[in-house]
C-alpha positions in Angstrom: 131.2 0.5 -1.9 129.6 2.8 0.6 128.0 -0.1 2.5 131.3 -2.0 2.6 133.1 1.0 3.9 130.5 1.6 6.6 130.5 -2.1 7.6 134.3 -2.0 8.1 134.0 1.2 10.1 131.3 -0.3 12.2 133.2 -3.5 13.1 136.7 -2.0 13.2 136.4 1.7 14.1 139.7 3.5 14.5 139.6 6.6 16.7 142.3 9.1 15.7 144.0 10.0 19.0 145.3 13.5 18.2 141.9 14.6 16.8 140.1 13.1 19.7 142.3 14.9 22.2 141.7 18.2 20.4 138.0 17.7 20.3 137.6 16.6 23.9 139.3 19.8 25.0 136.1 21.6 23.9 133.9 19.6 26.2 133.2 20.0 29.9 133.6 16.9 32.2 129.9 15.9 31.9 130.1 16.2 28.1 133.3 14.1 28.0 131.6 11.4 30.0 128.7 11.3 27.6 131.1 11.2 24.6 133.1 8.4 26.0 130.0 6.3 26.7 129.0 6.5 23.1 129.6 3.4 20.9 133.0 3.5 19.3 131.5 3.6 15.9 129.4 6.7 16.9 132.5 8.4 18.4 134.4 7.8 15.2 131.6 9.2 13.1 131.3 12.2 15.5 135.0 13.0 15.1 134.6 12.8 11.3 131.7 15.4 11.5 133.8 17.5 14.0 136.7 17.6 11.5 134.4 18.7 8.7 132.8 21.4 11.0 136.2 22.9 12.0 137.2 23.1 8.3 133.9 24.5 7.1 133.8 28.2 6.1 130.4 28.8 7.8 130.8 26.7 11.0 134.5 26.7 11.8 134.1 29.5 14.4 130.9 28.1 16.0 132.0 26.3 19.2 128.4 25.1 19.8 128.4 23.4 16.4 131.7 21.7 17.1 130.2 20.3 20.3 127.1 19.4 18.4 129.3 17.4 16.0 130.8 15.5 18.9 127.5 14.8 20.7 124.7 14.8 18.2 124.4 11.0 18.2 124.8 10.4 21.9 121.2 9.2 22.2 121.9 6.1 20.0 123.4 4.1 22.8 125.1 0.8 22.0 122.7 -0.1 19.2 123.4 -3.2 17.2 124.2 -3.3 13.4 120.8 -4.7 12.4 118.9 -1.8 14.0 121.3 0.6 12.4 120.8 -0.9 8.9 117.1 -0.9 9.3 117.2 2.7 10.4 119.4 3.7 7.5 116.8 2.3 5.0 114.0 4.2 6.7 112.4 1.4 8.7 111.1 2.7 12.0 113.4 1.6 14.8 114.4 2.8 18.3 117.0 5.0 16.7 114.1 7.3 15.5 114.1 8.8 19.0 117.9 9.2 19.4 117.7 13.1 19.1 115.3 13.2 22.0 117.3 10.8 24.1 120.5 12.7 23.4 118.8 16.0 24.3 117.7 14.6 27.6 121.4 13.8 28.5 122.3 17.5 28.1 119.2 19.5 29.0 120.3 20.1 32.6 123.9 21.2 31.8 123.6 22.9 28.4 120.1 23.7 27.2 121.3 25.4 24.0 123.3 22.3 22.9 120.4 20.0 24.0 118.0 21.9 21.7 120.4 21.5 18.8 120.8 17.8 19.4 117.1 17.4 19.5 116.7 19.1 16.2 119.8 17.9 14.3 117.6 16.0 11.8 114.9 18.7 11.4 115.0 20.1 7.9 115.0 23.9 7.4 115.8 24.5 11.1 118.2 27.3 10.2 121.2 28.2 8.0 123.8 26.8 10.4 121.9 23.6 11.0 121.4 23.1 7.3 125.1 23.4 6.9 125.7 21.0 9.8 123.3 18.4 8.3 125.2 18.4 5.0 128.4 17.7 6.8 126.8 14.9 8.9 125.3 13.3 5.8 128.8 13.3 4.2 130.4 11.5 7.1 
């Protein structure tokens, strides 16, 4: 069932307008451009993570983690479904480097956010990141 739901989301992503408007209000102009260049599927996923972060008891007041939710996958680019599936089943693909590519996009404008993006898959990075990773995995 999970695979079917993810396939439908990939091919027919629906971006919730009101949630998107709210989320974008947290981003500066450069960050908004980066978000809008993300694949529609990744924007939808990021908004799902953002929604979970803003409702989470530990992260709900952490603006930086709300921004991380929105931009954590910005290094994926417009990757096709085959590469995404291979990546999901732990076959090495170009997506392995998406945290580094995402961090590069932000390192000149927000170093703190860039560091979080670079490390958003690193286990035991810290209590807040551990919480973020749980929410990302649920989305």
